[in-house]
C-alpha positions in Angstrom: -77.8 152.5 -136.4 -78.4 148.8 -136.4 -81.1 147.2 -138.6 -82.4 144.4 -136.4 -85.6 142.7 -135.4 -88.3 142.9 -137.9 -86.5 145.0 -140.5 -86.8 148.3 -138.5 -83.8 150.5 -138.1 -82.8 150.3 -134.4 -80.2 152.3 -132.6 -77.2 151.1 -130.6 -76.1 153.7 -127.9 -72.9 153.4 -125.8 -72.9 154.8 -122.3 -69.3 154.3 -121.2 -69.7 156.4 -118.0 -72.8 154.6 -116.8 -72.7 153.2 -113.2 -73.6 149.8 -112.0 -74.0 150.3 -108.2 -71.7 150.1 -106.2 -69.0 150.3 -109.0 -68.5 153.5 -111.0 -68.0 153.9 -114.7 -68.7 150.2 -115.5 -70.4 151.5 -118.7 -73.2 150.0 -120.7 -74.7 149.7 -124.2 -78.3 149.9 -125.1 -80.1 148.8 -128.3 -83.3 150.8 -128.8 -86.2 149.9 -131.1 -86.6 152.3 -134.0 -90.3 151.5 -134.0 -91.2 152.0 -130.3 -88.2 153.6 -128.6 -88.1 150.8 -126.1 -84.8 149.2 -125.0 -84.5 145.9 -126.8 -81.2 144.7 -125.3 -78.9 146.0 -122.6 -75.3 145.1 -121.8 -73.6 146.4 -118.7 -70.0 146.3 -117.7 -68.9 144.3 -114.7 -65.7 146.0 -113.6 -64.8 149.2 -111.9 -63.8 151.9 -114.5 -64.4 149.4 -117.4 -66.2 151.9 -119.7 -68.2 149.2 -121.6 -69.7 150.7 -124.7 -66.9 153.2 -125.3 -66.6 151.9 -128.8 -69.3 150.4 -130.9 -69.4 149.0 -134.5 -72.1 147.5 -136.7 -70.6 144.5 -138.5 -73.4 143.1 -140.6 -74.8 139.6 -140.3 -71.7 137.8 -139.1 -73.4 134.6 -137.9 -75.8 134.4 -140.9 -79.0 134.3 -138.7 -80.8 137.0 -140.6 -80.0 139.8 -138.0 -77.1 142.3 -138.1 -74.6 141.9 -135.4 -72.4 144.5 -133.5 -69.2 144.7 -131.6 -68.4 146.6 -128.4 -65.2 147.5 -126.6 -64.5 148.2 -123.0 -61.4 150.4 -122.9 -60.3 149.4 -119.4 -61.5 145.8 -119.0 -59.0 143.7 -117.1 -58.8 139.9 -117.3 -55.9 139.5 -114.8 -58.3 138.2 -112.2 
């Protein structure tokens, strides 16, 4: 759970086996509104077998902008180019 946007409790969901065609298992993470159920924010992986969203963590308001922040991990992300 991630209390963001207007004081409502929202939900951050990881989908590490999501596909971004034509690559498989790029992964994704979705932030859903607790008020409406709509997707507020979506982040998708960019590499084959990356598994974006495999690990998620709420970390509070790190940047002091009044909204809680979160961290995500991609277990197979490769920056070797």
